[in-house]
N, C-alpha and C positions, 0 to 999 in steps of 0.2 A: 576490711578491704585492704589489700596489699598496696604499699606505696609504690609509685612508679620509680624505676631506677634512673638516676641522673648520670650514670657512667658515660662520659663522652664517647667511649669505645663502642658502645651499643647504638649510638645515634645513626651511625652509617647503615645499620641493618634495619632500622625502623623507619627512616624517611624514604618515601617513594620517589625515585627518579624516573622520568620518562626515558624510555630506551629508544634511541634513534636508529632505525635499521639503516645500514649503509647500502647504498644503491651501487649494484654492479654495473659494468659497462653495457651489458646486454639490456638490463632494465632501463638504463638511460637512453639507449638507442630506441627501445620500445616507446618510451615516453615522447621522444622527439618524433617518432613516426606517428604516434597519435595526435600530436599537435599539428603536424603537416596535414594529416587527413582531416581533422577538425576544421583547419583553415580552408581546405578544399571544399568541404561540405558547406561551409558558411558562404564561400563565393558562389556556390550553386544556388543557395537559398536566397541570397541577397542580390542576384542579378536583376537588373531593371528592365532591360529589353530582351526580346527573344534571341537576338544574336549573341548578347553577353551570356545568356543563360546556356545556350547551345555551346559556346566556346568553354564555359566553365565545365559543363558535362563531358565535353570531349576530352579535356584535361583529366577529369576524373576517370573516364573510360580508359584513357592511355595508361594511368596509374593501376587500373585494376587488371588490364590485359598484359601489360609488359612483362611481369614476372613469370607468366605462363608461357611465353614464346621462347623458342630457342635462341641463343645469342646471335646477334647479327641480323635478325629478322624483324622488320618494322611493320606494324599494321598500316593499311592504307587509309587515307583520310575518310573515305566512304565507309569502311568498316567501323572506324571510330565514330562517325556521325550516326550510323545505324545503331550501334551499341548506346551511344549517348541518347538517342531518341527513346530506346527501350528503357533506359534508366530514368528518363524523365517520366515516362508513363507509369513505371513502377513507384516512383516517388509521389506522383499525383494520386495514384491509388492508395498508397500508404497514408497520405494526408487526409484522404477522404474517410479511411478506415479509423484514423486517429480522431477526426472530427466527430465521427459517429460514437466512438467509444467515450469521448469527453461528454458528449450530449447524454449518453446513457448513464455515465457516472453522475452527472449533475441531477438527473432524474431520480437515481437511486438516493443520492444524498438528500434531495428535497423530500423524498418518500420516508426516508429514515428520520429526518428532522420533524416531519409531521407526526410519525408515530411516537417520537420522544416527546413532542409537544402534547400529544393526546394522552399518553400513559405516564409521562414523566420518567421513563426508564429506557435504557438501550436494549437491544435485542439480547446481548450476552447477559445483561442483568435480569431480563425476563426469564431466561432459562435457569438462572440461579435462584430467582425467587420461586419459580414453579417447583424446582426440586426441594427447596426449603419448605415450601407450603405442603408438598405431598408428604414429606417426612414428618412434619409437625402434625398434620391431619391423622397420619396413620398411628401416631402415638396417643391420640385422644382416647383410644379404646384400651389403653394400658390398665393392668390391675393395680398399679401403684399410683396413689394420689399425686406424689411429687412429679411423676412423669407427666401426668395429665395436666397439671397446673403449668408446668414449664412448656408443653406443647400449646396450651391455650394462649400463653403469653407470647410465644413465637409467632402464632398466627395473627394475634392482635397487632403485634409490631410490624408484620408484613402488611397488614391492612392500612395502618396508619403511614407507613412508608409510601404507599400507593396514593394515599389521600383520598381514599374511596370509602363509602359506606358499605355495609354488608349487603344491603339490597342491590347496590351497584355491582358488586362482585358476583352476585348469584343471579342477575337479571337474565331472563330468557331472551332469545332473539325474537324480538317483536318489532317490526317496522324499522329495521336497521340498528337497533340498539345492540350493544356488545354483550357477549356472554363471557363466562369465566374462561372458556376456551380461546376466545378472541384475545383476552387479556394476557394469557400465557401462550 
């Protein structure tokens, strides 16, 4: 094994230094705009009374519509309130959708955890195990004894990894019991 060079001139090429990208004025302005919008959204979300909520959404509606209007034209308070009410309704519908998605995600995670508890493996691992098992089983018919031995050892290792007996792996579906197809 070759010895590592201790030449100090080479040290600067081997030590990793994080590169800090410089922020352009445009990027800084965009960051400030994001912070301002985030604060506006937070005011809308954290409003306590309906009046506070409407005022926060009117401010948000003004910020949304102002860039689209020609210079010197201001939207009326009625237009802003109408837009604010529409935005409140959209946010409410979005919150409902998000709640439904969170509930569905929790159900999926619970179902996945149940499968992991039942079989001891994840879905991705099940697919990998199925492929390995199929490949190993196909080699059991080989003309070469070494290939047959290796295939048998592979199949046995997969069975042990699952923690099941051969009868469990090959059981037919009777009264809700699992089959090899259910396992994989």
